[in-house]
C-alpha positions as CSV (number, residue, x, y, z in Angstrom):
1,T,31.9,-3.6,46.5
2,I,34.2,-5.6,48.9
3,T,37.8,-4.2,49.3
4,N,40.9,-5.7,50.9
5,S,42.8,-4.4,54.0
6,G,46.0,-5.2,55.5
7,D,48.8,-7.2,53.8
8,T,46.6,-9.9,52.3
9,N,44.7,-10.2,49.0
10,I,41.2,-11.3,48.3
11,T,41.5,-14.4,46.4
12,A,37.8,-15.4,45.9
13,F,34.4,-14.1,45.9
14,S,31.1,-16.2,45.9
15,L,27.3,-15.3,45.9
16,S,24.4,-17.0,47.3
17,D,22.4,-16.4,44.0
18,S,24.7,-17.2,41.1
19,T,21.8,-17.7,38.8
20,N,20.8,-14.0,38.3
21,F,24.0,-12.3,39.5
22,E,27.8,-12.5,39.4
23,I,30.7,-10.9,41.2
24,N,33.9,-10.1,39.4
25,A,37.5,-10.2,40.7
26,S,37.2,-6.5,41.8
27,G,34.1,-7.2,43.9
28,Y,31.6,-5.6,41.7
29,I,28.1,-7.4,41.6
30,K,26.6,-7.6,38.0
31,T,23.4,-9.1,36.7
32,K,23.6,-12.3,34.7
33,T,20.0,-12.5,33.4
34,T,17.2,-10.1,32.5
35,I,15.8,-8.7,35.6
36,D,12.0,-8.3,35.6
37,Y,10.4,-6.1,38.4
38,E,7.0,-7.9,37.7
39,T,8.6,-11.3,38.6
40,T,10.7,-10.2,41.5
41,S,11.0,-6.7,42.9
42,S,13.9,-7.2,45.3
43,Y,16.7,-9.7,46.1
44,S,18.7,-10.5,49.2
45,L,22.2,-11.8,48.4
46,E,24.9,-13.1,50.7
47,V,28.5,-12.3,49.5
48,N,31.4,-14.3,50.7
49,A,35.0,-13.1,50.3
50,T,38.1,-15.1,51.1
51,N,41.7,-13.7,51.3
52,S,45.1,-15.3,50.9
53,A,45.4,-16.1,54.5
54,G,42.2,-18.2,54.3
55,D,40.1,-15.7,56.2
56,S,36.6,-15.2,54.9
57,V,33.7,-12.8,55.6
58,N,30.0,-12.7,54.7
59,V,28.1,-9.6,53.7
60,D,24.4,-9.3,53.2
61,V,23.4,-7.2,50.2
62,N,19.8,-6.1,49.5
63,I,19.0,-5.1,45.9
64,S,15.8,-3.3,44.9
65,I,14.6,-3.5,41.4
66,L,13.3,-0.3,39.8
67,N,10.0,-0.6,37.9
68,I,10.2,0.6,34.3
69,N,7.0,0.9,32.3
70,E,6.7,-1.9,29.7
71,R,4.9,-1.7,26.4
72,P,1.4,-3.4,26.5
73,S,1.0,-6.3,23.9
74,I,-1.7,-7.5,21.5
75,D,-1.7,-11.1,20.3
76,L,-4.1,-12.0,17.5
77,T,-5.7,-15.4,17.6
78,F,-6.0,-15.5,13.8
79,L,-4.2,-14.6,10.5
80,D,-5.8,-12.5,7.7
81,I,-9.4,-13.2,7.3
82,N,-11.4,-14.1,4.2
83,I,-15.2,-13.7,4.5
84,S,-18.1,-13.5,2.0
85,E,-20.2,-10.3,1.6
86,D,-23.1,-12.3,2.9
87,S,-21.4,-13.4,6.1
88,R,-23.2,-10.7,8.2
89,T,-21.8,-10.8,11.8
90,S,-18.8,-12.8,12.8
91,N,-16.9,-12.8,16.1
92,Y,-13.2,-12.8,16.8
93,D,-11.0,-13.0,19.8
94,I,-7.7,-11.2,20.7
95,N,-5.4,-11.5,23.7
96,I,-4.0,-8.4,25.3
97,N,-1.5,-8.0,28.3
98,D,0.3,-5.3,30.2
99,E,2.8,-6.5,32.9
100,D,2.5,-3.2,34.7
101,G,-1.2,-3.3,35.3
102,D,-1.8,0.1,33.8
103,S,-5.2,1.3,32.8
104,L,-5.4,0.7,29.1
105,T,-7.3,1.9,26.0
106,L,-7.8,-0.4,23.1
107,S,-8.9,1.0,19.7
108,I,-10.0,-1.0,16.7
109,D,-10.5,0.9,13.4
110,S,-11.4,-0.1,9.9
111,N,-10.0,1.9,7.0
112,D,-13.3,1.3,5.0
113,T,-16.4,1.4,7.2
114,S,-18.5,1.2,4.0
115,I,-17.6,-2.5,3.8
116,L,-17.0,-3.6,7.4
117,A,-18.6,-2.3,10.7
118,I,-16.8,-3.0,14.0
119,T,-18.6,-3.7,17.2
120,K,-16.3,-3.8,20.4
121,N,-17.6,-6.1,23.1
122,Y,-15.7,-4.2,25.8
123,S,-15.5,-0.7,27.3
124,N,-12.5,1.6,27.7
125,P,-10.7,2.1,29.9
126,L,-9.7,-1.5,30.6
127,N,-9.1,-2.3,34.2
128,Q,-6.5,-4.9,35.1
129,A,-9.0,-7.6,36.1
130,S,-10.5,-7.2,32.6
131,Y,-7.5,-7.6,30.5
132,N,-4.5,-8.8,32.2
133,K,-3.6,-12.1,30.1
134,Q,-7.2,-12.3,29.3
135,T,-9.2,-12.5,26.0
136,L,-11.4,-9.7,24.5
137,D,-13.5,-10.1,21.5
138,F,-15.2,-7.9,18.8
139,N,-17.6,-8.3,16.0
140,L,-17.2,-7.6,12.2
141,T,-20.3,-7.1,10.2
142,T,-20.5,-7.0,6.4
143,L,-22.6,-4.4,4.8
144,T,-25.1,-4.8,1.9
145,D,-23.4,-4.8,-1.6
146,A,-20.0,-4.1,-0.1
147,F,-16.9,-6.1,-0.9
148,G,-13.1,-5.6,-1.2
149,E,-10.0,-5.6,1.1
150,V,-10.2,-3.8,4.5
151,R,-7.4,-3.2,6.9
152,I,-8.3,-3.4,10.6
153,T,-5.8,-1.5,12.9
154,M,-5.6,-2.1,16.6
155,T,-3.9,0.1,19.1
156,L,-3.3,-0.8,22.7
157,D,-2.2,2.4,24.8
158,D,-1.3,2.6,28.5
159,G,-1.0,6.4,28.5
160,D,2.8,6.3,27.9
161,L,3.6,3.4,25.6
162,N,1.4,1.7,23.0
163,S,1.6,-1.3,20.7
164,T,-0.2,-1.4,17.2
165,T,-1.0,-4.3,15.0
166,Y,-3.2,-4.8,12.1
167,F,-4.7,-7.6,9.8
168,D,-6.5,-7.5,6.4
169,V,-10.1,-8.9,5.8
170,N,-10.9,-9.7,2.2
171,V,-14.6,-9.5,1.8
172,T,-15.4,-11.5,-1.4
173,A,-18.4,-10.8,-3.5
174,Q,-21.1,-13.5,-3.6
175,A,-21.5,-15.4,-6.9
176,I,-24.6,-14.9,-9.0
177,V,-25.8,-17.7,-11.1
178,H,-28.4,-16.8,-13.8
179,N,-29.3,-18.9,-16.9
180,N,-26.4,-21.3,-16.2
181,T,-23.8,-18.6,-16.1
182,T,-21.8,-17.3,-13.1
183,Y,-21.4,-13.6,-12.5
184,Y,-20.0,-11.5,-9.7
185,P,-20.9,-8.0,-8.8
186,V,-18.5,-5.0,-9.2
187,K,-18.9,-1.6,-7.6
188,S,-18.7,1.6,-9.7
189,P,-16.0,3.9,-8.2
190,Y,-17.9,6.9,-9.8
191,T,-21.5,6.3,-8.8
192,G,-21.3,3.6,-6.2
193,K,-23.7,1.5,-8.2
194,I,-23.4,-2.4,-8.5
195,W,-23.0,-3.9,-11.9
196,L,-22.3,-7.5,-13.2
197,D,-18.6,-8.0,-13.9
198,R,-19.2,-9.3,-17.4
199,N,-21.6,-9.3,-20.4
200,L,-24.6,-11.5,-20.3
201,G,-23.6,-15.1,-21.5
202,S,-19.8,-14.4,-20.9
203,S,-17.7,-17.2,-19.4
204,Q,-15.2,-14.8,-17.9
205,V,-14.2,-11.3,-17.2
206,C,-12.2,-9.8,-20.1
207,T,-8.5,-9.9,-20.1
208,A,-8.2,-7.5,-23.1
209,Y,-10.6,-5.5,-25.3
210,N,-10.4,-8.1,-27.9
211,D,-10.6,-11.1,-25.6
212,S,-13.2,-13.4,-27.5
213,A,-13.9,-15.5,-24.4
214,C,-15.6,-12.5,-22.7
215,Y,-17.9,-11.4,-25.7
216,G,-20.9,-13.0,-24.4
217,D,-24.3,-13.2,-26.1
218,Y,-26.0,-10.9,-28.6
219,Y,-29.5,-9.9,-27.8
220,Q,-32.1,-8.3,-30.0
221,W,-33.4,-5.3,-28.1
222,G,-36.0,-6.1,-25.5
223,R,-36.0,-9.9,-26.2
224,D,-35.9,-12.4,-23.5
225,Y,-33.3,-15.3,-23.0
226,D,-34.6,-17.9,-25.5
227,G,-31.7,-19.0,-27.4
228,H,-31.7,-16.4,-30.1
229,Q,-28.8,-14.6,-28.3
230,E,-26.4,-17.3,-29.0
231,S,-23.9,-16.2,-31.8
232,N,-24.6,-19.3,-33.7
233,S,-28.4,-19.4,-33.4
234,T,-30.4,-20.2,-36.6
235,T,-32.3,-17.4,-38.3
236,I,-35.9,-16.9,-39.1
237,T,-37.8,-14.2,-41.3
238,A,-41.2,-14.2,-39.6
239,L,-41.7,-11.3,-37.2
240,A,-42.8,-12.1,-33.7
241,T,-46.3,-11.3,-32.8
242,D,-45.7,-11.7,-28.9
243,V,-42.7,-9.7,-27.5
244,N,-42.9,-11.8,-24.4
245,N,-42.8,-15.2,-26.0
246,T,-41.6,-15.6,-29.6
247,G,-42.1,-19.3,-29.4
248,H,-38.7,-20.2,-30.8
249,S,-35.0,-19.7,-30.4
250,S,-34.1,-18.3,-33.9
251,F,-32.6,-14.9,-34.6
252,I,-35.3,-12.9,-36.4
253,I,-34.0,-11.1,-39.6
254,E,-37.1,-9.6,-41.2
255,G,-36.6,-5.8,-41.2
256,S,-35.4,-3.2,-38.6
257,D,-37.4,-4.7,-35.8
258,W,-37.9,-8.3,-34.7
259,A,-41.7,-7.8,-33.7
260,N,-44.7,-6.4,-35.5
261,I,-46.1,-5.0,-32.3
262,D,-44.9,-2.7,-29.6
263,L,-43.8,-0.3,-32.1
264,N,-42.9,2.4,-29.6
265,G,-40.9,-0.1,-27.6
266,S,-42.6,0.5,-24.3
267,L,-43.4,-3.1,-23.5
268,R,-39.9,-4.3,-24.1
269,S,-38.4,-1.4,-22.3
270,A,-40.4,-2.4,-19.2
271,S,-39.6,-6.0,-19.7
272,W,-35.9,-5.2,-19.6
273,S,-36.4,-3.0,-16.7
274,K,-37.8,-5.8,-14.4
275,T,-35.8,-6.9,-11.4
276,D,-37.6,-10.1,-10.6
277,G,-35.3,-12.3,-12.5
278,T,-38.0,-13.2,-15.1
279,S,-36.2,-11.0,-17.8
280,V,-32.6,-11.2,-19.1
281,C,-31.0,-10.0,-16.0
282,P,-30.6,-11.8,-12.6
283,T,-32.9,-11.1,-9.7
284,A,-32.5,-7.5,-8.4
285,Y,-30.6,-6.5,-11.7
286,R,-32.0,-4.9,-14.8
287,V,-30.8,-3.4,-18.2
288,P,-29.5,0.1,-17.5
289,T,-30.8,3.3,-19.1
290,L,-28.6,5.2,-21.6
291,T,-27.9,7.9,-19.0
292,E,-26.8,5.2,-16.5
293,L,-24.4,3.8,-19.1
294,K,-23.0,7.1,-19.9
295,N,-22.6,8.0,-16.3
296,E,-20.1,5.2,-15.9
297,T,-18.3,5.6,-19.2
298,T,-18.4,8.6,-21.6
299,S,-19.0,10.8,-18.6
300,Q,-15.9,9.4,-17.0
301,G,-13.5,9.9,-19.9
302,V,-14.1,6.8,-21.9
303,K,-13.1,7.9,-25.4
304,N,-12.3,4.6,-27.2
305,N,-12.3,0.9,-26.9
306,T,-9.2,0.8,-24.9
307,D,-10.7,3.2,-22.3
308,A,-13.8,1.0,-22.3
309,Y,-11.7,-2.1,-21.4
310,N,-9.7,-0.2,-18.8
311,N,-13.0,1.0,-17.2
312,F,-13.9,-1.0,-14.1
313,L,-16.7,-2.7,-16.2
314,K,-13.9,-4.3,-18.5
315,L,-16.1,-3.8,-21.6
316,P,-15.0,-5.8,-24.7
317,S,-15.0,-5.0,-28.4
318,A,-17.5,-7.8,-29.0
319,G,-18.9,-6.3,-32.2
320,Y,-22.5,-7.1,-33.0
321,R,-24.8,-9.4,-35.0
322,N,-26.4,-7.5,-37.9
323,F,-30.2,-7.6,-38.3
324,S,-29.7,-9.2,-41.6
325,G,-28.7,-12.4,-39.9
326,E,-25.0,-12.4,-41.3
327,S,-22.1,-13.6,-39.1
328,M,-20.7,-11.4,-36.4
329,T,-19.6,-7.9,-37.5
330,N,-16.6,-5.9,-36.2
331,Q,-15.6,-8.3,-33.5
332,G,-12.4,-7.3,-31.8
333,Y,-12.7,-3.7,-33.2
334,Y,-16.1,-2.3,-32.1
335,G,-18.0,-2.6,-28.9
336,F,-21.8,-2.0,-28.2
337,I,-24.0,-2.3,-25.2
338,W,-27.8,-2.0,-25.2
339,S,-29.6,0.2,-22.9
340,S,-33.4,0.0,-22.0
341,S,-34.0,3.4,-23.5
342,V,-36.0,3.8,-26.6
343,S,-35.3,6.3,-29.4
344,G,-37.7,8.8,-30.7
345,S,-37.4,7.7,-34.3
346,G,-38.8,4.6,-35.9
347,F,-37.8,1.1,-34.9
348,K,-34.7,2.0,-32.9
349,S,-33.4,1.9,-29.4
350,R,-30.4,3.5,-27.5
351,R,-26.9,1.9,-27.2
352,L,-23.4,2.8,-26.2
353,G,-20.7,2.3,-28.8
354,F,-16.9,2.5,-28.8
355,H,-14.0,1.8,-31.1
356,S,-10.4,2.7,-31.4
357,G,-11.1,6.3,-32.4
358,N,-14.2,7.2,-30.4
359,A,-17.0,6.4,-27.8
360,Y,-20.4,7.6,-28.4
361,T,-24.2,6.9,-27.7
362,Y,-26.7,6.6,-30.7
363,S,-29.9,4.8,-31.9
364,I,-29.9,1.6,-33.9
365,N,-32.4,-0.9,-35.2
366,R,-33.8,-3.2,-32.5
367,A,-33.3,-6.3,-34.7
368,N,-29.5,-6.1,-34.2
369,G,-27.9,-8.5,-31.8
370,V,-26.0,-6.4,-29.2
371,S,-24.2,-7.1,-25.9
372,V,-26.0,-6.5,-22.5
373,R,-24.6,-5.6,-19.3
374,C,-26.8,-5.6,-16.1
375,L,-27.1,-3.0,-13.3
376,K,-28.3,-3.7,-9.8
377,D,-31.6,-1.7,-9.1
């Protein structure tokens, strides 16, 4: 502060640095801009004061700037990420900075390590030469049969202050094309097993329990993909003499079973249990056992067709095709899913059933046409 003496008044002040500082009429020096210690740690000013008599004086003023710890920063070089489950390992860069040159710790965490694994290509603590306005990188690795949305959180800490940012990674399931139909895998929240997202032959995932677009095909138990499964396939009365190759695409309506061999069903159960893609299910998938179906449905509180639709499998009330060959039965009201399990009685095998009032498992004639849902082995 510069003050007056005598009978004259100070009429003007001036500063050698009028960009960063100003002096008011009372002689107090104030800052005009944001002062940054990391840019300039001290200033030397020359102050000129002139009085009413025309006299002037210059005073040197030295100003030291105090260093206040500043929050370190993280800059992402990308927005949210979309990757396929088969992407394996991909690399990403981030920029970090700390004006104070502190020793830093950078953490990178996933909220679901069962879907994405993180590899940090750096070591904590970070020294200034390693990070100051520099780029660091890390890897994201997708895991087998894992998909969904994952949040990655990053925290940069200097021991006093920290900065946190995050981004989301959407790991999408890989499409499965089998017999000209596209499917996607879904993961059970109950058992962790992987299933197809729709019935065999369905063009889409169900939007309601009575969504006819998601009913799919109707297979006679243990029979391969040969055209008989289509809801409008022709019918024939001759029983098959070979369960692996009927030689035609017609729906067989002669009796409770569609074949006159393999009476105990062991050959057909083995066929539907194959995972090499030569049976009805895609490669690595098979028809589930009755126990596996129950573990995902009735054991988890599925009690009717609404519950079956609300289940992660989105099961429709697709009805079935009666072994007499008549048109579809109970579509929009009842739902049925074949298992690979045989029954201890006669020409029957086991399936899951559900309607508005109940969900249950029971045995039914193998010649009936019923929906199939595949499970990854």
